[in-house]
Every structure is written in structure tokens, then in C-alpha cells.
C-alpha positions as CSV (number, residue, x, y, z in Angstrom):
1,M,-7.6,-13.0,-1.3
2,S,-11.4,-13.5,-1.9
3,N,-13.2,-12.5,-5.1
4,E,-14.9,-9.8,-3.0
5,D,-11.5,-8.4,-2.0
6,Y,-10.3,-8.5,-5.5
7,T,-13.3,-6.6,-6.8
8,K,-12.8,-4.0,-4.1
9,Y,-9.0,-3.5,-4.3
10,G,-7.9,-5.0,-7.7
11,N,-4.4,-6.3,-8.4
12,I,-1.5,-6.1,-6.0
13,A,1.1,-3.5,-6.9
14,I,4.8,-3.5,-6.0
15,E,6.4,-0.1,-6.1
16,D,10.1,0.7,-5.7
17,T,10.1,3.9,-3.5
18,G,13.9,4.3,-3.6
19,Y,14.1,3.3,0.0
20,G,12.5,-0.1,-0.3
21,F,9.4,-1.6,-1.7
22,K,5.8,-0.6,-1.1
23,V,3.3,-3.5,-1.6
24,G,-0.4,-3.0,-1.7
25,P,-3.6,-3.0,-3.7
26,E,-3.6,-0.9,-6.8
27,N,-7.1,0.6,-6.1
28,M,-6.6,1.4,-2.4
29,Q,-6.9,5.1,-1.6
30,D,-3.8,6.7,0.1
31,D,-5.5,8.6,2.9
32,G,-2.3,9.8,4.6
33,G,-2.1,7.3,7.4
34,C,1.3,7.1,9.0
35,G,3.2,9.0,6.4
36,G,5.2,6.0,5.2
37,G,9.0,6.1,4.8
38,C,11.5,4.3,6.9
39,S,11.0,6.3,10.1
40,G,7.9,4.5,11.2
41,C,5.0,5.8,13.3
42,G,5.4,7.8,16.6
43,Q,9.1,8.5,16.3
């Protein structure tokens, strides 16, 4: 991770969702995307 990436996104967070772990930047906005979960996209 570059200094620019760190400035933009911050620390990496690991969250236990109850179904597994979600890993990503603390400062990243959750804009919906695929919806998450175990089912995956397009199923």
C-alpha cells in the first residue's frame, strides 16, 4: 500500500460478519455494490 493509498483509505479493518470475515479499508464508503454475503453476484 502506498502512502497515497493510506491517506485515501486509512487502516485496514477486519470485521467478523457472522458468516465469515470482511476485510477492507476503514475509510472506504459502502456504496451497495454486490450486496455482500455468501451468495455472491448474479446468483
